[in-house]
MILUMGU-651289 format. One line per field, with one value per residue (C-alpha): x, y, z. Coordinates in nm, 2 decimals. Example, Ala and Ser with C-alpha at 12.3 -4.5 7.8 and 13.67 -1.06 7.14 Angstrom:
% MILUMGU-651289
px: [1.23;1.37]
py: [-0.45;-0.11]
pz: [0.78;0.71]
***
This chain:
% MILUMGU-651289
px: [-6.52;-6.75;-7.08;-7.40;-7.31;-6.97;-7.13;-7.38;-7.10;-6.91;-7.23;-7.28;-6.93;-6.96;-7.27;-7.34;-7.21;-6.96;-6.74;-6.36;-6.26;-5.92;-5.66;-5.64;-5.97;-5.93;-6.04;-6.24;-6.17;-6.44;-6.37;-6.62;-6.62;-6.72;-6.86;-6.80;-7.05;-6.83;-6.83;-6.49;-6.48;-6.26;-6.17;-6.26;-6.21;-6.45;-6.29;-6.50;-6.42;-6.45;-6.77;-6.91;-7.28;-7.46;-7.55;-7.21;-7.13;-6.94;-6.67;-6.52;-6.15;-6.06;-5.70;-5.44;-5.25;-5.12;-5.27;-5.26;-5.41;-5.64;-5.36;-5.19;-5.47;-5.49;-5.34;-5.60;-5.88;-5.78;-5.74;-6.08;-6.24;-6.10;-6.26;-6.60;-6.63;-6.70;-6.43;-6.42;-6.10;-6.09;-5.83;-5.80;-5.88;-5.59;-5.81;-5.83;-5.58;-5.22;-4.96;-5.14;-5.50;-5.73;-6.07;-6.16;-6.52;-6.47;-6.29;-6.57;-6.82;-6.60;-6.62;-7.00;-7.02;-6.81;-7.03;-7.34;-7.17;-7.09;-7.45;-7.56;-7.37;-7.57;-7.30;-7.36;-7.62;-7.69;-7.80;-7.45;-7.20;-6.95;-6.64;-6.27;-6.03;-5.65;-5.45;-5.58;-5.88;-5.94;-6.03;-6.23;-6.42;-6.60;-6.72;-6.86;-7.02;-7.21;-7.32;-7.45;-7.73;-7.70;-7.35;-7.37;-7.04;-6.70;-6.35;-6.05;-5.68;-5.41;-5.67;-5.60;-5.80;-5.61;-5.56;-5.33;-5.06;-5.04;-5.01;-4.73;-4.53;-4.56;-4.45;-4.14;-4.04;-4.08;-3.88;-3.58;-3.61;-3.62;-3.29;-3.13;-3.15;-3.21;-3.22;-3.35;-3.32;-3.62;-3.86;-3.71;-3.73;-4.08;-4.30;-4.12;-4.06;-4.41;-4.59;-4.39;-4.49;-4.85;-4.82;-4.69;-5.01;-4.82;-5.00;-5.38;-5.64;-5.38;-5.64;-5.91;-6.08;-6.21;-6.40;-6.73;-6.76;-6.68;-6.94;-7.20;-7.11;-7.36;-7.31;-7.08;-6.71;-6.39;-6.08;-5.74;-5.39;-5.05;-4.87;-4.56;-4.74;-4.49;-4.72;-5.02;-5.00;-5.16;-5.22;-5.38;-5.58;-5.73;-5.82;-5.97;-6.19;-6.30;-6.39;-6.56;-6.76;-6.87;-6.99;-7.19;-7.37;-7.22;-7.27;-7.10;-6.74;-6.44;-6.09;-5.79;-5.41;-5.22;-4.88;-4.60;-4.80;-4.70;-4.92;-5.10;-5.14;-4.84;-4.60;-4.31;-4.02;-3.96;-4.25;-4.04;-3.98;-4.28;-4.33;-4.53;-4.74;-5.02;-4.98;-5.11;-5.49;-5.55;-5.73;-5.91;-6.03;-6.18;-6.34;-6.50;-6.61;-6.78;-6.94;-7.09;-7.22;-7.37;-7.54;-7.71;-7.50;-7.30;-7.01;-7.05;-6.81;-6.46;-6.11;-5.80;-5.43;-5.16;-4.95;-4.59;-4.60;-4.32;-4.38;-4.72;-4.85;-4.86;-5.05;-4.91;-5.09;-5.09;-4.80;-4.81;-4.74;-4.38;-4.32;-4.53;-4.40;-4.35;-4.15;-3.94;-3.87;-3.79;-3.54;-3.38;-3.34;-3.18;-2.94;-2.83;-2.79;-2.58;-2.37;-2.30;-2.34;-2.05;-1.81;-1.92;-1.86;-1.52;-1.41;-1.52;-1.32;-1.01;-1.04;-1.07;-0.78;-0.99;-0.92;-1.08;-1.00;-1.00;-1.32;-1.31;-1.22;-1.56;-1.73;-1.57;-1.62;-1.99;-2.04;-1.87;-2.02;-2.36;-2.39;-2.27;-2.52;-2.82;-2.76;-2.64;-2.95;-3.19;-3.01;-2.98;-3.34;-3.44;-3.24;-3.39;-3.74;-3.70;-3.54;-3.87;-3.87;-3.83;-3.61;-3.38;-3.00;-2.84;-2.48;-2.23;-2.36;-2.24;-2.49;-2.77;-2.68;-2.58;-2.24;-2.37;-2.62;-2.35;-2.13;-2.42;-2.48;-2.10;-2.13;-2.43;-2.26;-1.95;-2.16;-2.35;-2.02;-1.89;-2.22;-2.18;-1.81;-1.90;-2.18;-1.95;-1.68;-1.91;-2.07;-1.74;-1.54;-1.79;-1.67;-1.67;-1.88;-2.22;-2.09;-2.03;-2.36;-2.54;-2.35;-2.45;-2.81;-2.80;-2.65;-2.92;-3.18;-2.96;-2.96;-3.34;-3.37;-3.12;-3.30;-3.63;-3.47;-3.29;-2.93;-2.88;-3.09;-2.93]
py: [-2.89;-3.19;-3.09;-3.29;-3.34;-3.49;-3.73;-3.85;-3.91;-4.12;-4.33;-4.38;-4.49;-4.74;-4.91;-4.87;-5.12;-4.98;-4.84;-4.88;-5.24;-5.40;-5.38;-5.76;-5.78;-5.91;-5.69;-5.83;-5.68;-5.68;-5.56;-5.34;-5.05;-4.69;-4.54;-4.17;-3.93;-3.90;-4.28;-4.38;-4.71;-4.68;-5.01;-4.99;-5.19;-5.21;-5.28;-5.41;-5.58;-5.95;-6.08;-5.73;-5.65;-5.50;-5.14;-5.01;-4.64;-4.59;-4.36;-4.29;-4.20;-3.91;-3.91;-3.64;-3.50;-3.72;-4.00;-4.24;-4.59;-4.70;-4.92;-4.60;-4.56;-4.92;-4.86;-4.59;-4.81;-5.11;-4.90;-4.74;-5.08;-5.22;-4.92;-5.04;-4.82;-4.97;-4.79;-4.76;-4.67;-4.63;-4.56;-4.19;-4.09;-4.03;-3.91;-3.53;-3.53;-3.43;-3.16;-2.93;-3.04;-3.11;-3.01;-3.03;-3.02;-3.33;-3.50;-3.42;-3.58;-3.89;-3.89;-3.85;-4.15;-4.35;-4.26;-4.38;-4.71;-4.75;-4.68;-4.96;-5.22;-5.45;-5.40;-5.03;-4.80;-4.57;-4.29;-4.29;-4.26;-3.98;-3.85;-3.84;-3.61;-3.60;-3.29;-3.22;-3.42;-3.16;-2.92;-3.19;-3.37;-3.05;-2.98;-3.33;-3.29;-2.98;-3.14;-3.46;-3.41;-3.77;-3.70;-3.77;-3.63;-3.50;-3.58;-3.39;-3.45;-3.20;-2.98;-2.63;-2.32;-2.14;-2.18;-2.43;-2.19;-2.00;-2.33;-2.46;-2.13;-2.16;-2.53;-2.47;-2.16;-2.34;-2.63;-2.40;-2.21;-2.53;-2.63;-2.30;-2.11;-1.74;-1.44;-1.40;-1.77;-1.85;-1.62;-1.67;-2.05;-2.05;-1.75;-1.62;-1.96;-2.10;-1.80;-1.84;-2.21;-2.12;-1.87;-2.14;-2.34;-2.62;-2.56;-2.63;-2.49;-2.25;-2.00;-2.24;-2.07;-2.31;-2.04;-2.04;-2.42;-2.43;-2.16;-2.40;-2.69;-2.75;-3.12;-3.27;-3.20;-3.35;-3.16;-3.31;-3.16;-3.28;-3.03;-3.10;-3.05;-2.90;-2.92;-2.75;-2.45;-2.61;-2.30;-2.09;-2.38;-2.47;-2.10;-2.07;-2.38;-2.25;-1.91;-2.04;-2.32;-2.07;-1.84;-2.14;-2.17;-2.52;-2.64;-2.98;-2.94;-3.09;-2.95;-3.13;-3.07;-3.39;-3.37;-3.56;-3.60;-3.50;-3.40;-3.74;-3.82;-4.05;-4.02;-3.79;-3.62;-3.34;-3.32;-3.45;-3.80;-4.03;-4.34;-4.64;-4.60;-4.35;-4.07;-4.17;-4.10;-4.04;-4.36;-4.37;-4.01;-4.09;-4.41;-4.27;-3.95;-4.13;-4.38;-4.09;-3.92;-4.25;-4.30;-3.96;-3.78;-3.54;-3.40;-3.03;-2.78;-2.79;-2.68;-2.83;-2.86;-2.63;-2.66;-2.57;-2.29;-2.04;-1.88;-1.72;-1.77;-1.48;-1.41;-1.53;-1.31;-1.39;-1.25;-0.89;-0.78;-0.70;-1.05;-1.24;-1.55;-1.35;-1.08;-1.34;-1.53;-1.20;-1.10;-1.44;-1.42;-1.07;-1.18;-1.49;-1.31;-1.04;-1.27;-1.53;-1.37;-1.12;-1.38;-1.62;-1.35;-1.26;-1.62;-1.66;-1.35;-1.47;-1.80;-1.62;-1.39;-1.08;-0.95;-0.62;-0.37;-0.53;-0.47;-0.30;-0.53;-0.47;-0.63;-0.97;-0.95;-0.88;-1.16;-1.43;-1.34;-1.25;-1.58;-1.78;-1.60;-1.65;-2.02;-2.10;-1.94;-2.14;-2.46;-2.41;-2.31;-2.61;-2.83;-2.67;-2.71;-3.08;-3.18;-3.16;-3.50;-3.45;-3.18;-2.98;-3.03;-2.70;-2.81;-2.57;-2.22;-1.88;-1.65;-1.88;-1.87;-2.19;-2.16;-2.21;-1.93;-1.70;-1.78;-1.69;-1.37;-1.29;-1.34;-1.11;-0.84;-0.86;-0.86;-0.55;-0.37;-0.46;-0.33;0.00;0.03;-0.05;0.20;0.47;0.38;0.39;0.71;0.89;0.75;0.58;0.30;-0.07;-0.15;-0.32;-0.61;-0.39;-0.23;-0.57;-0.67;-0.35;-0.40;-0.75;-0.60;-0.34;-0.63;-0.84;-0.59;-0.58;-0.95;-1.03;-0.81;-0.99;-1.33;-1.24;-1.24;-0.88;-0.90;-1.00]
pz: [7.42;7.36;7.19;7.16;6.79;6.88;7.13;6.87;6.63;6.88;6.94;6.57;6.51;6.79;6.68;6.31;6.05;5.81;6.08;6.03;6.06;6.14;5.87;5.87;5.68;5.33;5.04;4.75;4.40;4.14;3.78;3.60;3.35;3.35;3.03;3.00;2.84;2.53;2.48;2.64;2.82;3.13;3.32;3.69;4.01;4.30;4.64;4.92;5.26;5.25;5.41;5.43;5.45;5.16;5.12;5.22;5.18;4.86;4.74;4.39;4.39;4.15;4.03;4.07;3.77;3.49;3.28;3.58;3.59;3.87;4.01;4.13;4.39;4.50;4.84;4.92;4.78;4.99;5.31;5.27;5.19;5.51;5.68;5.56;5.24;4.90;4.69;4.32;4.12;3.74;3.48;3.40;3.05;2.80;2.52;2.56;2.84;2.78;2.86;2.62;2.66;2.95;3.08;3.44;3.33;3.12;3.40;3.63;3.39;3.41;3.79;3.77;3.54;3.78;4.07;3.87;3.80;4.17;4.27;4.05;4.26;4.49;4.76;4.78;4.93;4.63;4.86;5.03;4.75;4.76;4.58;4.69;4.50;4.53;4.42;4.07;4.17;4.43;4.15;3.96;4.24;4.36;4.01;3.99;4.33;4.22;3.89;4.05;4.30;4.41;4.56;4.93;5.05;4.93;5.05;4.92;4.99;4.91;4.73;4.63;4.71;4.43;4.06;3.90;3.77;4.09;4.28;4.05;4.08;4.46;4.46;4.25;4.44;4.77;4.64;4.56;4.88;5.09;4.93;5.04;4.71;4.73;4.49;4.14;4.05;4.27;4.09;3.75;3.75;3.89;3.82;3.51;3.35;3.42;3.29;2.97;2.96;3.01;2.73;2.50;2.57;2.75;3.08;3.03;3.27;3.42;3.56;3.68;3.98;4.24;4.42;4.24;4.27;4.64;4.71;4.58;4.81;5.09;5.12;5.39;5.30;5.45;5.35;5.45;5.40;5.50;5.73;5.51;5.18;4.93;4.62;4.76;5.00;5.30;5.51;5.23;5.09;5.43;5.48;5.13;5.19;5.53;5.39;5.07;5.23;5.50;5.22;5.08;5.41;5.46;5.82;5.79;5.67;5.85;5.76;5.90;5.86;5.96;6.13;5.96;5.63;5.27;4.98;4.93;5.30;5.33;5.62;5.56;5.74;5.50;5.26;4.98;5.10;5.09;5.30;5.18;5.49;5.54;5.80;6.14;6.16;5.79;5.70;6.04;5.98;5.64;5.76;6.07;5.90;5.61;5.85;6.04;5.73;5.60;5.94;5.90;6.17;5.96;6.17;6.27;6.11;6.26;6.15;6.32;6.25;6.12;5.80;5.74;5.47;5.49;5.16;5.06;4.71;4.45;4.14;3.81;3.55;3.18;2.97;2.88;2.52;2.60;2.74;2.49;2.31;1.99;2.16;2.35;2.02;1.84;2.11;2.10;1.72;1.74;2.01;1.84;1.51;1.67;1.88;1.62;1.28;1.28;1.41;1.13;0.86;1.01;1.01;0.64;0.54;0.71;0.53;0.20;0.28;0.30;0.66;0.73;1.00;1.35;1.54;1.88;2.17;2.33;2.02;2.08;2.46;2.41;2.15;2.36;2.70;2.56;2.37;2.67;2.90;2.67;2.59;2.94;3.10;2.88;2.94;3.32;3.36;3.16;3.40;3.71;3.57;3.47;3.80;3.99;4.15;4.52;4.67;4.45;4.48;4.38;4.43;4.58;4.65;4.75;4.94;4.83;4.46;4.29;4.12;3.76;3.82;3.96;3.65;3.42;3.61;3.58;3.20;3.18;3.38;3.16;2.84;2.97;3.04;2.70;2.54;2.71;2.61;2.25;2.24;2.38;2.13;1.83;1.96;1.99;1.70;1.47;1.25;1.34;1.03;1.01;1.21;1.52;1.47;1.47;1.78;1.95;1.85;2.01;2.32;2.34;2.34;2.58;2.87;2.93;2.84;3.12;3.37;3.28;3.32;3.65;3.52;3.61;3.93;4.27]
***
């Protein structure tokens, strides 16, 4: 259905300067700096279409995750410039930004400073400067928009309507399921592992809630998601933006899910491959929408498109006391001491010619299999976690379980059986010495540890 508002927008895009221009238009790059509130000087580049009129609408590009340089967003900047938008990119701060430290509030202040620098340019209409945020920038740019009353509009791409830790757990679980993995490995290598990482302090801002900020946004908002987004849950994020902006009383938000697009708006066939080309309609949508807003004809609220999200997200709460870092470390110490210590002592005695009474067979079986399961589990989960680039290749599988994981589960089952046999043996006949008791203690810790880490779960 075509409304009066849609008709006005069509007229505006047809007659106002600043509408999308052909891709053949050259882009002029001008170097400048952005000075942050805490005194950092960030190199920046302004991209404008060659021969463009003055008082163009302007947009500041806010980075996704990582200490990325402005050159990473050059393709977006040039594409938007060719669409008639003066586009500013700047180097992301590295001071105060790392694997263990970051502040979305501080990053938002940087974006506000960049917008102020853009408004000071002669090529730009200072009343028509907005923000664009990609991925992590989808948490940062809305904060900046609520802080800076001069912000004319907001564009987010691949933004999340949920918190960072919940999003990361979903992304990693989705990656494994898309590769055909099923069973306990999916939850263990995503939810369990990332909650531990967060507990170690290596996942800053894990529980940032975008809701309160989005409920404050009454300015025009354009939200774009790729239907094949595998980093951000596209269906839930679109629904969250729709709900929260509606709560804010926002009457001018446009939410679009683009077919054949991945997380950053590039063309893709699976969501994990990424073309050098933008998805069809992406750049045109940003250019025409910004031109309409700048012309004073903000598009009416509309939501269109559908994302491919088979798995829903789930809460990832902080660690309980029983799964805290100290408890995990203590369990690891007890298991390693029980599985390694007695064997070391026995070997020393044999070398010295002081061989004691042989230990029950279950002792050695528990030591060998328990140690292999513990060390193998840690190494394999580390491998899965660090192989996050693109789709996951699990290798040969049986019933959705990679062979290495099945082997570790077999070790855990064998070790558990040996622990039970050793406990029965000691309970009935006693003996075994302090070494057997230490091994049994390690086994008693190993069983619940294996359940927690998915080795004894299908």
